C-alpha positions as CSV (number, residue, x, y, z in Angstrom):
1,M,23.9,-18.2,-1.0
2,Q,20.9,-19.6,0.4
3,A,17.5,-19.4,-1.6
4,R,16.5,-18.1,2.0
5,H,18.9,-15.5,2.3
6,F,18.5,-14.4,-1.2
7,D,14.1,-13.9,-0.9
8,A,14.9,-11.8,2.4
9,I,17.3,-9.4,0.4
10,L,15.0,-9.4,-2.6
11,L,11.8,-8.6,-0.4
12,S,13.6,-6.0,1.8
13,S,15.2,-4.6,-1.7
14,K,11.7,-4.0,-2.7
15,A,10.1,-2.7,-0.1
16,A,13.4,0.1,0.3
17,V,12.9,1.4,-3.7
18,S,8.9,0.8,-3.1
19,A,9.3,3.6,0.0
20,I,11.3,5.6,-1.7
21,V,10.2,5.8,-5.4
22,A,6.7,6.3,-3.7
23,V,7.6,9.7,-2.5
24,P,8.7,11.4,-5.8
25,C,6.0,10.1,-7.5
26,Y,3.2,11.1,-4.9
27,N,5.2,15.0,-5.1
28,L,4.6,14.8,-8.5
29,F,0.9,15.6,-7.6
30,G,1.8,19.0,-5.6
31,L,-0.3,17.2,-2.8
32,P,1.1,17.1,1.3
33,G,1.2,13.7,2.5
34,A,3.7,11.7,0.9
35,I,4.3,9.5,3.8
36,W,1.0,7.8,3.0
37,A,2.2,7.1,-0.7
38,S,5.5,5.4,1.0
39,I,3.8,3.7,3.7
40,S,1.5,1.9,1.3
41,A,4.1,0.5,-0.7
42,V,5.8,-0.8,2.2
43,L,2.8,-2.6,3.5
44,V,1.6,-4.2,0.2
45,I,5.0,-5.7,-0.8
46,Q,4.8,-9.7,-1.3
47,P,7.4,-11.7,-2.2
48,G,5.6,-12.3,-5.8
49,L,3.7,-10.4,-8.0
50,N,0.3,-11.7,-7.7
51,P,-0.1,-11.5,-4.1
52,S,1.6,-7.7,-4.0
53,L,-1.3,-7.1,-6.6
54,R,-3.9,-8.5,-4.8
55,A,-2.5,-6.7,-1.4
56,S,-2.6,-3.3,-3.6
57,L,-6.5,-3.8,-4.6
58,M,-7.2,-4.9,-1.0
59,R,-5.6,-1.5,0.5
60,V,-6.7,0.8,-2.1
61,V,-10.2,-0.9,-1.8
62,A,-10.1,-0.6,1.7
63,N,-9.4,2.9,1.8
64,L,-11.8,4.0,-0.5
65,I,-14.9,2.6,1.7
66,G,-12.6,4.1,5.1
67,A,-12.0,7.0,3.6
68,F,-15.1,7.8,2.0
69,I,-17.3,6.8,5.3
70,G,-15.0,8.9,7.3
71,A,-15.8,12.1,5.6
72,V,-19.4,11.5,5.2
73,L,-19.6,11.1,8.8
74,I,-17.3,13.4,9.9
75,T,-19.3,15.8,7.9
76,L,-22.7,15.0,9.1
77,I,-21.6,14.4,12.8
78,G,-18.9,16.8,13.0
79,Q,-17.8,15.7,16.5
80,T,-14.8,13.8,15.8
81,L,-15.1,10.9,18.5
82,T,-18.7,10.2,17.8
83,A,-18.1,10.2,13.8
84,L,-14.8,8.1,14.6
85,A,-16.9,5.7,16.8
86,A,-20.2,5.3,14.1
87,G,-17.3,5.1,11.2
88,V,-15.0,1.9,12.5
89,L,-18.2,0.4,13.2
90,L,-20.1,1.1,9.6
91,T,-17.0,0.5,8.0
92,G,-16.6,-3.1,9.3
93,L,-19.7,-3.6,8.8
94,V,-19.9,-3.0,5.1
95,C,-16.5,-4.8,4.6
96,Y,-18.2,-7.7,6.3
97,L,-21.3,-7.7,3.7
98,A,-18.9,-7.2,1.0
99,R,-17.0,-10.3,2.2
100,L,-13.3,-8.1,2.2
101,E,-12.7,-9.5,5.8
102,D,-8.9,-8.9,4.4
103,A,-9.5,-5.1,3.9
104,V,-11.1,-4.2,7.4
105,R,-8.4,-3.2,9.3
106,P,-6.6,-1.1,6.8
107,A,-9.9,0.6,6.1
108,Y,-10.7,1.0,10.3
109,A,-7.1,3.0,9.9
110,A,-8.1,5.4,7.0
111,V,-11.7,6.2,8.8
112,V,-9.1,6.7,11.6
113,I,-6.9,9.0,9.3
114,V,-9.7,11.2,7.7
115,T,-12.1,11.4,10.6
116,F,-9.0,13.2,12.6
117,T,-7.5,15.0,9.8
118,S,-10.2,16.5,7.9
119,G,-11.8,19.8,8.4
120,A,-8.0,21.0,9.6
121,G,-8.5,24.2,7.5
122,K,-9.8,22.3,4.3
123,A,-12.5,21.0,2.4
124,A,-14.5,17.8,4.0
125,W,-13.2,15.8,0.8
126,T,-9.6,17.0,0.4
127,E,-8.0,14.8,3.0
128,P,-9.5,11.9,2.1
129,L,-9.3,12.3,-1.7
130,E,-5.5,12.7,-1.3
131,R,-5.5,9.8,0.9
132,V,-6.6,7.4,-1.3
133,L,-4.6,9.0,-3.7
134,A,-1.3,8.5,-1.9
135,V,-2.6,5.2,-1.3
136,M,-2.7,4.8,-5.1
137,T,0.7,5.8,-5.7
138,G,2.5,3.9,-3.1
139,C,0.9,0.4,-4.3
140,A,1.7,1.7,-8.2
141,C,4.6,2.0,-7.2
142,S,5.0,-0.9,-5.3
143,L,4.2,-2.9,-8.1
144,A,6.5,-1.5,-10.3
145,A,9.3,-1.2,-8.4
146,G,8.3,-5.6,-7.6
147,F,8.3,-6.3,-11.2
148,V,11.7,-5.2,-12.4
149,I,13.2,-6.1,-9.1
150,D,11.7,-9.8,-10.0
151,K,12.9,-9.3,-13.5
152,L,16.4,-8.5,-12.4
153,A,16.3,-11.4,-9.5
154,G,15.4,-13.5,-12.2
155,R,18.4,-12.8,-14.9
156,L,20.9,-12.8,-11.9
157,K,19.4,-16.2,-10.9
158,I,19.6,-17.7,-14.5
159,R,23.6,-16.3,-14.7
160,H,23.9,-17.5,-11.7
161,K,22.7,-21.4,-12.5
162,D,24.4,-21.1,-16.0
163,E,28.4,-20.1,-14.2
164,K,27.4,-22.9,-11.5
165,K,26.8,-25.2,-14.6
166,N,29.6,-24.4,-16.4
167,H,32.1,-24.6,-13.4
168,E,30.9,-27.9,-12.4
169,T,31.5,-28.8,-16.3
170,S,35.0,-27.6,-16.5
171,E,35.8,-29.7,-13.3
């Protein structure tokens, strides 16, 4: 099998396992919104563990920024579209000033989600906290699944090389 094909199978396996594992892990908290854990799990998957860790940290930071700003503004302003416009603008500026340009798009998404879902029969901070918890859960599951799958794949590669070597020497 070509290395490129193996890498595609490996990355897709990490994404599938992460998406599935994130749901029951988040459900342990007894909160709605497991979809966000699953989405976060697949969004941070990278071929290697270090890039996955960086993507996870950026996603968590972005969601903290966006969820906080969205929650504050929807609480203070109350009007969804006005809070949304101000939240996206302010979030972009905060990410820029903090040199978190890589986090700005997921931070914008967090503002939109929190602004539109906060206050629907819940305390103002319930949705932002649930969202951040779901993102953290998804990222943690993604990192754990990536680590385990990388370790298993490493063993498979070693065995494959050993079998290849043994086959070549026996000819």
